[in-house]
C-alpha positions as CSV (number, residue, x, y, z in Angstrom):
1,X,0.0,0.0,0.0
2,X,2.8,2.4,0.9
3,X,4.5,1.9,-2.5
4,X,1.2,2.4,-4.3
5,X,0.7,5.8,-2.6
6,X,4.3,6.8,-3.2
7,X,3.9,6.2,-7.0
8,X,0.6,8.1,-7.0
9,X,2.3,11.0,-5.3
10,X,5.1,11.0,-7.9
11,X,2.5,11.2,-10.7
12,X,0.3,13.9,-9.1
13,X,3.2,16.1,-8.0
14,X,4.5,16.7,-11.5
15,X,2.7,18.7,-14.3
16,X,4.4,16.9,-17.1
17,X,4.3,13.2,-18.1
18,X,7.1,11.1,-16.7
19,X,8.8,8.0,-17.9
20,X,8.8,4.7,-16.0
21,X,12.5,5.0,-15.2
22,X,12.0,8.6,-13.9
23,X,9.2,7.4,-11.6
24,X,11.3,4.5,-10.3
25,X,14.3,6.8,-9.6
26,X,12.1,9.4,-7.9
27,X,10.3,6.9,-5.7
28,X,13.2,4.4,-5.1
29,X,11.0,1.6,-6.2
30,X,12.2,-0.9,-8.8
31,X,10.8,-0.5,-12.3
32,X,9.0,-3.9,-12.4
33,X,6.9,-2.9,-9.3
34,X,6.3,0.6,-10.6
35,X,5.1,-0.8,-13.9
36,X,2.7,-3.2,-12.1
37,X,1.3,-0.3,-10.0
38,X,0.9,1.9,-13.0
39,X,-1.1,-0.7,-14.9
40,X,-3.5,-0.9,-11.9
41,X,-3.7,2.9,-11.9
42,X,-4.5,3.0,-15.6
43,X,-7.3,0.5,-15.3
44,X,-8.9,2.5,-12.6
45,X,-8.3,5.9,-14.1
46,X,-5.7,7.1,-11.7
47,X,-3.0,7.2,-14.4
48,X,-2.9,7.6,-18.2
49,X,-0.3,6.1,-20.5
50,X,0.8,8.2,-23.5
51,X,2.0,6.5,-26.7
52,X,5.6,7.7,-26.1
53,X,6.1,5.6,-23.0
54,X,5.3,8.3,-20.5
55,X,2.7,8.4,-17.7
56,X,0.7,11.1,-16.1
57,X,-2.0,11.3,-13.4
58,X,-5.4,10.4,-14.6
59,X,-9.0,11.7,-14.3
60,X,-9.8,9.7,-11.2
61,X,-7.3,11.9,-9.3
62,X,-9.3,15.0,-10.4
63,X,-12.5,13.2,-9.4
64,X,-11.1,12.7,-5.9
65,X,-10.1,16.4,-5.8
66,X,-13.6,17.3,-7.0
67,X,-15.2,15.1,-4.3
68,X,-13.2,17.1,-1.7
69,X,-14.7,20.4,-2.9
70,X,-17.8,21.7,-1.3
71,X,-21.0,21.6,-3.2
72,X,-20.9,25.4,-3.3
73,X,-17.5,25.4,-4.9
74,X,-18.5,23.0,-7.7
75,X,-21.8,24.8,-8.3
76,X,-20.0,28.1,-8.6
77,X,-17.7,26.5,-11.2
78,X,-20.1,24.8,-13.6
79,X,-23.7,25.5,-12.7
80,X,-24.1,28.7,-14.7
81,X,-22.9,26.9,-17.8
82,X,-25.3,23.9,-17.2
83,X,-28.2,26.2,-16.5
84,X,-27.6,28.1,-19.7
85,X,-27.5,24.8,-21.6
86,X,-30.8,23.7,-20.0
87,X,-32.5,27.0,-21.0
88,X,-31.3,26.5,-24.6
89,X,-32.4,22.9,-24.9
90,X,-35.3,22.5,-22.4
91,X,-33.8,19.1,-21.3
92,X,-32.2,17.9,-18.2
93,X,-28.4,18.6,-18.1
94,X,-25.7,16.6,-16.3
95,X,-22.0,17.0,-15.6
96,X,-20.0,14.0,-14.6
97,X,-16.4,13.2,-13.9
98,X,-14.7,9.9,-14.8
99,X,-13.8,7.8,-11.8
100,X,-11.9,4.6,-12.9
101,X,-14.2,2.4,-14.9
102,X,-17.3,4.5,-14.3
103,X,-18.4,8.2,-14.1
104,X,-20.0,10.1,-11.3
105,X,-22.6,12.8,-11.5
106,X,-21.3,16.0,-9.9
107,X,-24.0,18.4,-11.0
108,X,-27.6,18.2,-12.5
109,X,-30.0,20.8,-13.7
110,X,-33.6,19.6,-14.1
111,X,-35.7,20.4,-17.1
112,X,-39.0,22.1,-16.8
113,X,-40.8,19.1,-18.2
114,X,-43.5,17.5,-16.0
115,X,-41.3,14.4,-15.5
116,X,-38.0,14.1,-13.6
117,X,-35.0,12.0,-14.6
118,X,-34.1,9.3,-12.1
119,X,-30.4,10.4,-12.0
120,X,-29.0,11.9,-8.8
121,X,-25.8,13.8,-8.0
122,X,-23.2,11.3,-6.6
123,X,-24.6,8.3,-8.7
124,X,-22.1,6.2,-10.6
125,X,-22.9,5.4,-14.2
126,X,-21.2,3.0,-16.6
127,X,-19.0,4.3,-19.4
128,X,-19.8,1.9,-22.2
129,X,-23.6,2.6,-22.5
130,X,-24.0,6.3,-21.6
131,X,-23.5,9.4,-23.7
132,X,-21.2,10.8,-21.0
133,X,-19.2,7.6,-20.8
134,X,-18.8,7.2,-24.5
135,X,-17.8,10.8,-24.9
136,X,-15.0,10.3,-22.4
137,X,-13.9,6.9,-23.8
138,X,-13.7,8.4,-27.3
139,X,-11.0,10.7,-26.2
140,X,-8.8,8.2,-24.4
141,X,-6.0,6.2,-26.1
142,X,-7.2,2.8,-27.4
143,X,-4.9,0.9,-25.1
144,X,-6.5,2.7,-22.1
145,X,-10.0,2.2,-23.3
146,X,-9.4,-1.6,-23.6
147,X,-7.9,-1.7,-20.2
148,X,-10.8,0.2,-18.6
149,X,-13.4,-1.9,-20.3
150,X,-11.5,-5.1,-19.5
151,X,-11.7,-4.2,-15.8
152,X,-15.5,-4.4,-16.0
153,X,-15.8,-7.3,-18.5
154,X,-18.1,-8.7,-19.5
155,X,-19.9,-5.5,-20.5
156,X,-23.4,-5.5,-18.9
157,X,-26.4,-5.2,-21.1
158,X,-28.8,-2.7,-19.4
159,X,-31.2,-2.7,-22.3
160,X,-31.6,-4.5,-25.7
161,X,-29.8,-1.5,-27.3
162,X,-26.7,-1.7,-25.1
163,X,-23.5,-2.4,-27.1
164,X,-21.7,-5.3,-25.3
165,X,-19.3,-6.3,-28.1
166,X,-15.9,-4.6,-27.6
167,X,-15.1,-4.3,-31.3
168,X,-18.5,-2.8,-32.1
169,X,-18.0,-0.4,-29.2
170,X,-14.7,0.7,-30.6
171,X,-16.3,1.4,-33.9
172,X,-19.0,3.4,-32.1
173,X,-16.3,5.4,-30.3
174,X,-14.7,6.3,-33.7
175,X,-18.1,7.6,-34.8
176,X,-18.3,9.7,-31.7
177,X,-14.9,11.2,-32.5
178,X,-15.9,12.0,-36.0
179,X,-19.3,13.4,-35.0
180,X,-17.9,15.4,-32.0
181,X,-20.5,14.1,-29.5
182,X,-21.9,10.9,-28.2
183,X,-25.4,9.5,-28.3
184,X,-27.1,7.2,-25.8
185,X,-30.1,5.9,-27.7
186,X,-31.9,3.9,-24.9
187,X,-28.7,2.1,-24.2
188,X,-28.6,2.7,-20.5
189,X,-32.3,3.2,-19.7
190,X,-35.4,2.3,-21.8
191,X,-37.2,5.4,-23.3
192,X,-34.3,7.7,-22.4
193,X,-32.1,9.4,-25.0
194,X,-29.0,11.5,-24.2
195,X,-26.4,13.5,-26.1
196,X,-23.0,14.1,-24.4
197,X,-19.7,15.8,-25.1
198,X,-16.3,15.5,-23.5
199,X,-14.7,17.8,-20.9
200,X,-10.9,18.2,-20.7
201,X,-8.8,19.4,-17.9
202,X,-5.9,21.9,-18.1
203,X,-3.6,19.2,-19.3
204,X,-5.9,18.2,-22.1
205,X,-7.0,14.9,-20.4
206,X,-10.6,13.7,-21.0
207,X,-11.9,13.9,-17.4
208,X,-15.6,14.1,-17.8
209,X,-18.5,15.1,-19.9
210,X,-21.7,17.2,-20.2
211,X,-24.9,15.8,-21.4
212,X,-28.6,16.6,-22.1
213,X,-31.1,13.9,-21.4
214,X,-34.8,13.4,-22.0
215,X,-37.5,10.9,-22.7
216,X,-37.5,9.7,-26.3
217,X,-41.0,11.1,-26.8
218,X,-39.6,14.6,-26.1
219,X,-36.0,14.2,-27.2
220,X,-36.5,12.7,-30.6
221,X,-33.9,11.4,-33.1
222,X,-34.3,14.5,-35.3
223,X,-33.4,16.7,-32.3
224,X,-30.0,15.1,-31.8
225,X,-28.1,16.9,-34.6
226,X,-29.5,20.2,-33.3
227,X,-28.5,19.5,-29.7
228,X,-25.1,18.1,-30.4
229,X,-23.3,21.4,-31.1
230,X,-25.0,23.1,-28.1
231,X,-23.7,20.3,-25.8
232,X,-20.2,20.5,-27.4
233,X,-20.1,24.2,-26.8
234,X,-21.2,23.9,-23.2
235,X,-18.6,21.1,-22.6
236,X,-15.9,23.4,-24.0
237,X,-16.9,26.2,-21.6
238,X,-16.7,23.7,-18.7
239,X,-13.3,22.7,-19.9
240,X,-12.2,26.3,-19.9
241,X,-13.5,26.7,-16.4
242,X,-11.2,23.8,-15.4
243,X,-8.3,25.6,-17.0
244,X,-8.3,24.2,-20.5
245,X,-6.9,26.6,-23.1
246,X,-8.7,26.7,-26.4
């Protein structure tokens, strides 16, 4: 446990990605052990692996920091953006942060519709079958995506529309990247459709997402192309609030 915390501290205390040998030297832990710890961190979202062999702290570290903030702090940061999106779309708006192999709702703005979505702040949601989750996954390296999904394998089918085949999901994530936003078309809950866009932190890491959600009878398929750019713009503003430069 002590070695695990030491490695995490080495990642979190540096604002640039570090090589395995650098982490081992800094911590005094042999490279084999550091590599094993890093693989665990990657699977749980506490570290990210870049293609050049370097490692950095992952979005789950930010989620922990976010959990330590007061509700007022978090509301002050993102709520005006979410409220504006709700006014422009008339649908329920969510903001969630990735935490390992899931995401956690940190903020919600209800729609003015007569119904209420079942979601609650603090609830964990899966990544593979939600607009928020797919938006996040689409901006992670493929190696990391496969490691994250392997940690929760087999992929659970919440509805008949849930994508549970990994290769099909990878194809869907490519479509999300091309489109710019993710769609949950009754994949997590029956009769609920969502549109989500990724949020990046100051380092450019995909740490969360913003979404709009509604019942399929109100949020129709034809509405999705109109809502997508609005959600993307709101997510970009949240990213800026987290320190992301344009």
